[in-house]
N, C-alpha and C positions, 0 to 999 in steps of 0.2 A: 093746650099748649104743650104739655109734656109729651103727649102722643105724637105731636108734630115734630118734636126734636129728638125723641128717643124711641127705639124699638122695644118691643116686648121683651126680647132676649136681654137687651141692655138693662132694662128696668129690673129684671130678675137678678142679673149679675150685680147691679148696684145695691139691691136690697141685701144680698149676701155680704157685700163690702160694709154696709152699714151695721150689720150684725157683728162684724169683727170690731168695728169702732166701739160699739156699746160694750162688748166684752172686754176690750182693752181698757176702757174708761172706768169700768166698774160702776156704771150709772144705773139707777133704777128709772124706768120710763116715767116721765111726768115730774121728776124732781127738779128743783132749781139748782141744787148743789152739784158740783162736778168735781171729779177727781182727776180730770185731764191735766196734763202737765204742760207748762209753757212758761213764758216770761211773765210771772205774776209777782206776788208779794211774799208768799210764805215759802221759806226754803224747805224743799222736800228731800234733798239728798244730793249725791254727786255721782256722775258717770265718768268713765275714762274718756278723754278727748278723742274724737274721731275726725278725720278730714271732712270738712264741710260744716262742722259745728260752729256756732256763733262764738267768735273770739271774745266777745264782750262778756260771755258767761264763764270764762276761765277763772278759776279760783287760784290766784297767784300765791296766797298763803299756803294752800294745800300743796302747791308745787314746791315751795321752799321746804315744807315738812317731809314730803315723800320723794321728791325728785322726779315725779311724774306729772303730766298735765291732767287736770280734772276739771269737769264742767259742772257748774251749779245747776240744779233743777229746782224749779219753783212750781207751786200750785197756782193755777190761774184763779182769779177772783170771780165770784158771781157764777152765772150760768154759762159763761163763755159765749158761744154763738159764733157764727161764720158770716162774714161780710164779703160779698163778691162784687168787685168793682171792674166793670168792663169798659175798656177804652172805646169811646165812640167818636174819636177825632177823625179828621178827613183822610188820614193815611191808612185807616183800617179798611182794607178792601173787602169786597163781598166774601171772598174765600176766607179771609181771616175772621170776619165777623160771624160767619157760619160756624166755624170751628169754636170760636169763643162762646157762642150761644149754646152749642151742644155741651161743651165742657162745663159751663156755668150751670146749666140745667142738671147735669149729672151730679155735680157737687152739691147742688141744692137738694136733690133727692136723697143723697147719702146723709147730709146733715139733718134733713127733716126726719128720715127714718131712724136716725140716732137720737131723736128728741132734742136736737140743738136748734135754737132760733136762727133764722136766716134772713139776711137782707141782700137784695140784688139791686144794683144801680149802675148807671153809666157815670163816667167821670164828670160829664157835663152837668149832671144833676146832683152829684154827691156834695154834701156840705151846704146845699141850699135848703131853705125852708120848704117842706114838702118832699124832701128826698126820702129814700127808702127807709122805712122803719123795720125793725126785726119782727118776725112773726114765726111762730111754730107752724110747720107746714102740715096742718090739717087740710081738709079739702078746700076750705075757703082761703086759708093762708097761702096754699100752693098756687091757687088760681091768681091771686093778686101779685105774688112775688114773681112767678114765672111769666106773667103777662108783660112784665117790664122788659124781658129779653126780646120779645117780639117788637117792642116799641123802640128799641135802641137802634138809632141810625147814626148818621154822621152829624151829630148835633153839637160837637165840641167846637167852641170858638176860642178857647184859651190854649196857650201853649201847654204841653204836657206837664212841665214843671209847675206852672201856675195852677193847673187843675189839680195836681197832686197836693199842693200846699193847701188849697181850699178844701179838698176832700178830707184832710186831717180832722176837720170839725165834726165829721160824721162818725168817726171811729171811736169805739169805746175801749177802755184800757184792757178789758179781758177778752176781746174778740180776736179770732183768727181772721186775718184779711187775706184774700187771694186777689191779686191784681192780674187781669188778663189784658195784655197790651202788646202791640208791635214795637213799643218803645221808640218809635220813629219821631225824632224831634231834632231841631237844629242845635239844641244845647249839646255841649261836649259830653261824651259818654259818662265820664266820672261825675260830672255835675248832675246828670240825670239819675245815676245810680244813688247818689246822696239823697235826692228828692224822694225816690222810692223808699229808701231805708227809713226816712223820717215819717212816712205815712202811718206806721203802726209799730208797736213793739213786737207783735207776732205777725209776720207777713211772709207770704210766699209769692213769687212772681212767675206767671206763665208768659214766656217770651214767644209771641206768635210771629214766625218768620214765613217766608214763602220762597222756596228754592228757585222759583221762576223769576224772582226779582233780579237775579244776576244775569239773566239772559236778555241781551239787547237785540231788538229786532233790526232788520236791515234798514238803513237810511236814517237811523236815529242820530241826530246831531245836537240835541238839547235835552237837558234834564230839568224837571220842574218839581219843586218841593210841594208836596200835597198840603203840608201844614201852613206854609206862609205864601205859597204861590210864586216864590222867587224862582227865576230861571237861570240856568248856567249852560254855556256852550260846552259841548262835548267834543274835544279834539281826538285825534287818532290815539295819542298816548293814553289819555284818560279812558277811552273806550277799551283799549287793550288790557288795562289794569282794573277794569270795572268790577269784575267778579271778585278779584282779590281784595279790592277796597271794601266791598260789601261784607265779605267774610271777616276782614280785620275789624270793621266797625262792630259787627255782632259780637266778636270775641271780646273786644274792649268793654262793651256794655255788660256782658255776662261776668267778666272778671271783676268789674267794678262792683256789681251787686254782691257777688260771693265774698269779696274782700270785706264788705260791710255786714256779713252774716245773713244776707237774704238768700234763702234757697231759690234756685231758678230751675224751672222745667222748660226746655226749649221744644216747641212743637212746630213742625213744618206743615203749613196749610196745604202744600202740594201733595204731601203723603203723610197724613196724620196717623198716629198710632191707634190701636184699639181704645175705645173710649174708656172702658173700665180700667185699662192699664194706666192711662194718663191720670184718671181720677184717683186710682189707688196710690200712685206715686205722691200725689198732693195730700191725700187723706192721711198718709203715713206721717206727715209732718204735724198733724193736729194733736197727736197723743202727747 
């Protein structure tokens, strides 16, 4: 499965990325304890606030003492681990699902090489009995975990908000969750952002978009919602402003997530970045 999703050069680059994760974490291979930092329970120290930091981690008492903004750092409990949740709802096109599968495989390889347990699941199965369990990616664990990526299709029947609410049951407090989704749902963007933020204490979101979505072919006079099947007539005014409406919706979703302290990486399936660059941007959030 890995060979089908990743090239040999990509695997070598990802192995080098995993080595940097191990070095940053100060972990010994095979140990259950971790020195990785995250939203956990043991206060580790403070860092100066930087744009994009979780506002919930600001230490306001330190602000009163020093006049500067400081962010609390905590040690994550247990052995941490990474949980990859891939949106498998109807709106995820073949192009988006292909990018999501490759990026999830890359993240799984990095986590496994860094001796972190990994779980991979689609949102339709997350939270159900029989959903993905965490496994350290030895040869057998990798085969089981990555095989899920090949099985993920358009199996979601719940709205994205409901699927996220149910998926909370699968998440452990010390895990880093990565959600890979187009975030296409009839729910208002702010409501959807709140549902994503509630999924886990440590969460990053990959917003999968497609620049071709804003291009209307000739003769299109109707829009259909992939999630609900609802149809809406497209008049000349709506067609003229269609690209701007798509861009505005995406901006509101991303702003809503970042406002809630959820890091967002936007990837365009029409022109995806180098895989190791996208993985590295996400992995940098795990330390």
